[in-house]
BALOBA-1460 file (C-alpha; in Angstrom, 3 decimals):
// residues 140
<rec num="1" residu="m" x="-96.632" y="-7.021" z="76.282"/>
<rec num="2" residu="r" x="-99.173" y="-9.498" z="75.123"/>
<rec num="3" residu="p" x="-99.169" y="-10.890" z="71.531"/>
<rec num="4" residu="t" x="-101.282" y="-8.966" z="68.886"/>
<rec num="5" residu="l" x="-102.506" y="-10.585" z="65.762"/>
<rec num="6" residu="t" x="-101.090" y="-8.546" z="62.852"/>
<rec num="7" residu="h" x="-101.368" y="-10.813" z="59.592"/>
<rec num="8" residu="l" x="-102.574" y="-13.922" z="57.981"/>
<rec num="9" residu="a" x="-100.174" y="-15.402" z="55.421"/>
<rec num="10" residu="l" x="-101.501" y="-17.551" z="52.603"/>
<rec num="11" residu="h" x="-99.997" y="-19.470" z="49.684"/>
<rec num="12" residu="v" x="-102.464" y="-19.275" z="46.770"/>
<rec num="13" residu="p" x="-102.604" y="-21.058" z="43.348"/>
<rec num="14" residu="d" x="-103.464" y="-17.772" z="41.511"/>
<rec num="15" residu="l" x="-102.144" y="-14.594" z="43.037"/>
<rec num="16" residu="d" x="-103.712" y="-12.222" z="40.628"/>
<rec num="17" residu="a" x="-107.046" y="-13.818" z="40.855"/>
<rec num="18" residu="c" x="-106.866" y="-13.557" z="44.623"/>
<rec num="19" residu="i" x="-105.816" y="-9.914" z="44.583"/>
<rec num="20" residu="e" x="-108.765" y="-9.121" z="42.372"/>
<rec num="21" residu="f" x="-111.222" y="-11.089" z="44.609"/>
<rec num="22" residu="y" x="-110.197" y="-9.326" z="47.845"/>
<rec num="23" residu="r" x="-110.231" y="-5.969" z="46.041"/>
<rec num="24" residu="r" x="-113.749" y="-6.472" z="44.464"/>
<rec num="25" residu="f" x="-115.574" y="-8.216" z="47.436"/>
<rec num="26" residu="c" x="-113.658" y="-7.056" z="50.594"/>
<rec num="27" residu="g" x="-112.558" y="-3.500" z="49.530"/>
<rec num="28" residu="m" x="-108.930" y="-4.401" z="50.418"/>
<rec num="29" residu="r" x="-106.114" y="-2.864" z="48.549"/>
<rec num="30" residu="v" x="-102.492" y="-3.717" z="47.938"/>
<rec num="31" residu="i" x="-100.262" y="-1.858" z="50.478"/>
<rec num="32" residu="h" x="-96.933" y="-3.509" z="49.787"/>
<rec num="33" residu="e" x="-95.453" y="-5.661" z="47.082"/>
<rec num="34" residu="r" x="-92.087" y="-7.212" z="46.614"/>
<rec num="35" residu="e" x="-90.080" y="-9.926" z="45.263"/>
<rec num="36" residu="g" x="-89.021" y="-12.507" z="47.943"/>
<rec num="37" residu="k" x="-87.639" y="-15.968" z="47.846"/>
<rec num="38" residu="g" x="-88.139" y="-16.057" z="44.068"/>
<rec num="39" residu="s" x="-91.640" y="-15.037" z="44.051"/>
<rec num="40" residu="r" x="-93.950" y="-12.002" z="44.292"/>
<rec num="41" residu="i" x="-95.314" y="-11.288" z="47.751"/>
<rec num="42" residu="v" x="-98.335" y="-8.958" z="48.271"/>
<rec num="43" residu="w" x="-99.643" y="-7.367" z="51.478"/>
<rec num="44" residu="m" x="-103.271" y="-6.450" z="51.305"/>
<rec num="45" residu="a" x="-105.283" y="-4.446" z="53.914"/>
<rec num="46" residu="e" x="-108.690" y="-2.648" z="54.353"/>
<rec num="47" residu="p" x="-108.241" y="1.156" z="54.028"/>
<rec num="48" residu="g" x="-107.337" y="2.494" z="57.466"/>
<rec num="49" residu="q" x="-106.358" y="-0.886" z="58.872"/>
<rec num="50" residu="e" x="-102.823" y="-1.125" z="57.212"/>
<rec num="51" residu="h" x="-101.217" y="-1.202" z="60.681"/>
<rec num="52" residu="r" x="-103.656" y="-3.504" z="62.341"/>
<rec num="53" residu="l" x="-104.299" y="-6.626" z="60.236"/>
<rec num="54" residu="i" x="-103.188" y="-7.562" z="56.789"/>
<rec num="55" residu="f" x="-103.383" y="-10.481" z="54.407"/>
<rec num="56" residu="v" x="-99.898" y="-11.607" z="53.119"/>
<rec num="57" residu="i" x="-100.555" y="-13.562" z="49.948"/>
<rec num="58" residu="m" x="-98.019" y="-15.388" z="47.932"/>
<rec num="59" residu="p" x="-98.046" y="-17.838" z="44.872"/>
<rec num="60" residu="g" x="-97.431" y="-21.446" z="45.033"/>
<rec num="61" residu="g" x="-100.277" y="-22.842" z="47.139"/>
<rec num="62" residu="e" x="-102.641" y="-25.552" z="46.401"/>
<rec num="63" residu="a" x="-106.396" y="-24.857" z="46.026"/>
<rec num="64" residu="r" x="-108.366" y="-25.695" z="49.225"/>
<rec num="65" residu="h" x="-111.251" y="-28.109" z="48.842"/>
<rec num="66" residu="l" x="-113.464" y="-27.492" z="51.782"/>
<rec num="67" residu="a" x="-116.440" y="-29.584" z="52.449"/>
<rec num="68" residu="d" x="-119.980" y="-27.989" z="52.088"/>
<rec num="69" residu="d" x="-120.418" y="-28.317" z="55.835"/>
<rec num="70" residu="d" x="-116.910" y="-26.830" z="56.680"/>
<rec num="71" residu="y" x="-117.338" y="-23.309" z="58.139"/>
<rec num="72" residu="s" x="-113.668" y="-22.397" z="58.293"/>
<rec num="73" residu="h" x="-113.623" y="-18.846" z="56.906"/>
<rec num="74" residu="f" x="-112.439" y="-15.232" z="57.017"/>
<rec num="75" residu="g" x="-115.115" y="-13.045" z="58.327"/>
<rec num="76" residu="f" x="-115.879" y="-9.421" z="57.163"/>
<rec num="77" residu="a" x="-118.625" y="-7.291" z="58.853"/>
<rec num="78" residu="v" x="-120.661" y="-4.941" z="56.690"/>
<rec num="79" residu="d" x="-123.147" y="-2.114" z="57.559"/>
<rec num="80" residu="s" x="-126.627" y="-3.701" z="56.583"/>
<rec num="81" residu="h" x="-128.616" y="-6.511" z="55.450"/>
<rec num="82" residu="e" x="-128.736" y="-4.730" z="52.097"/>
<rec num="83" residu="q" x="-124.908" y="-4.913" z="51.795"/>
<rec num="84" residu="v" x="-124.860" y="-8.645" z="52.596"/>
<rec num="85" residu="d" x="-127.610" y="-9.014" z="49.847"/>
<rec num="86" residu="a" x="-125.677" y="-6.961" z="47.240"/>
<rec num="87" residu="i" x="-122.405" y="-8.982" z="47.866"/>
<rec num="88" residu="a" x="-124.379" y="-12.261" z="47.574"/>
<rec num="89" residu="t" x="-125.966" y="-11.038" z="44.289"/>
<rec num="90" residu="e" x="-122.548" y="-10.044" z="42.844"/>
<rec num="91" residu="a" x="-120.989" y="-13.311" z="43.962"/>
<rec num="92" residu="a" x="-123.751" y="-15.359" z="42.439"/>
<rec num="93" residu="r" x="-123.116" y="-13.650" z="39.088"/>
<rec num="94" residu="a" x="-119.418" y="-14.298" z="39.500"/>
<rec num="95" residu="g" x="-120.077" y="-17.904" z="40.337"/>
<rec num="96" residu="c" x="-118.460" y="-17.878" z="43.813"/>
<rec num="97" residu="l" x="-121.431" y="-17.790" z="46.130"/>
<rec num="98" residu="i" x="-121.456" y="-20.844" z="48.583"/>
<rec num="99" residu="w" x="-123.901" y="-19.619" z="51.368"/>
<rec num="100" residu="p" x="-126.723" y="-17.680" z="50.125"/>
<rec num="101" residu="p" x="-127.943" y="-14.924" z="52.652"/>
<rec num="102" residu="r" x="-129.425" y="-16.259" z="55.805"/>
<rec num="103" residu="q" x="-130.332" y="-14.974" z="59.287"/>
<rec num="104" residu="e" x="-129.017" y="-16.929" z="62.339"/>
<rec num="105" residu="p" x="-129.687" y="-16.353" z="66.048"/>
<rec num="106" residu="y" x="-127.473" y="-13.688" z="67.769"/>
<rec num="107" residu="p" x="-124.515" y="-13.573" z="67.818"/>
<rec num="108" residu="v" x="-124.168" y="-14.944" z="64.272"/>
<rec num="109" residu="g" x="-126.483" y="-12.505" z="62.561"/>
<rec num="110" residu="y" x="-127.257" y="-12.111" z="58.782"/>
<rec num="111" residu="y" x="-124.616" y="-13.482" z="56.439"/>
<rec num="112" residu="c" x="-123.525" y="-14.999" z="53.238"/>
<rec num="113" residu="g" x="-120.362" y="-16.828" z="52.067"/>
<rec num="114" residu="l" x="-118.143" y="-16.752" z="48.990"/>
<rec num="115" residu="r" x="-115.317" y="-18.942" z="47.955"/>
<rec num="116" residu="d" x="-112.144" y="-17.083" z="47.016"/>
<rec num="117" residu="p" x="-110.118" y="-18.302" z="43.939"/>
<rec num="118" residu="a" x="-107.883" y="-20.329" z="46.293"/>
<rec num="119" residu="g" x="-110.941" y="-22.198" z="47.767"/>
<rec num="120" residu="n" x="-110.989" y="-20.344" z="51.207"/>
<rec num="121" residu="y" x="-114.405" y="-19.448" z="52.431"/>
<rec num="122" residu="v" x="-115.103" y="-15.788" z="53.036"/>
<rec num="123" residu="e" x="-118.152" y="-14.621" z="55.170"/>
<rec num="124" residu="f" x="-119.854" y="-11.261" z="55.065"/>
<rec num="125" residu="s" x="-122.073" y="-10.493" z="58.002"/>
<rec num="126" residu="y" x="-124.303" y="-7.844" z="59.577"/>
<rec num="127" residu="g" x="-125.388" y="-7.873" z="63.260"/>
<rec num="128" residu="q" x="-122.453" y="-9.705" z="64.776"/>
<rec num="129" residu="p" x="-120.909" y="-8.144" z="68.051"/>
<rec num="130" residu="l" x="-117.692" y="-7.755" z="65.977"/>
<rec num="131" residu="g" x="-116.422" y="-5.067" z="63.671"/>
<rec num="132" residu="p" x="-116.811" y="-1.279" z="63.399"/>
<rec num="133" residu="g" x="-119.501" y="0.167" z="65.710"/>
<rec num="134" residu="s" x="-119.881" y="-3.064" z="67.863"/>
<rec num="135" residu="e" x="-118.190" y="-1.790" z="70.839"/>
<rec num="136" residu="a" x="-121.535" y="-0.984" z="72.530"/>
<rec num="137" residu="m" x="-122.928" y="-4.405" z="71.824"/>
<rec num="138" residu="p" x="-122.729" y="-7.075" z="74.596"/>
<rec num="139" residu="i" x="-120.927" y="-10.437" z="73.758"/>
<rec num="140" residu="p" x="-122.699" y="-13.252" z="75.615"/>
């Protein structure tokens, strides 16, 4: 059997703020919560993806301070340009928009970027050969 990516585990400075961010902007939900090693541990997933890929978030991390030209990020696909624009508008109101919507050549597509409460960058894209419905798209 080959290895399968199942989760990303993150220590964050404000657990509740991160839970709210991933609920609000990414549509994720808490699927498991427990006390472990003296702190609250939360598993979050997109609906229907609970057995595929989850975020495990735990308190106690330091905020990340990424440079403006650092493109390390978590990437989420959306269904349209309009969804990218709507997320960017909401993020601008919330003060967490870092990359306004922009179009890049294939395979990057149309995207915007947000900063989560822990300082991680989160991209929302349309037109990449990744995500739901992309199985028919070629990857160069």
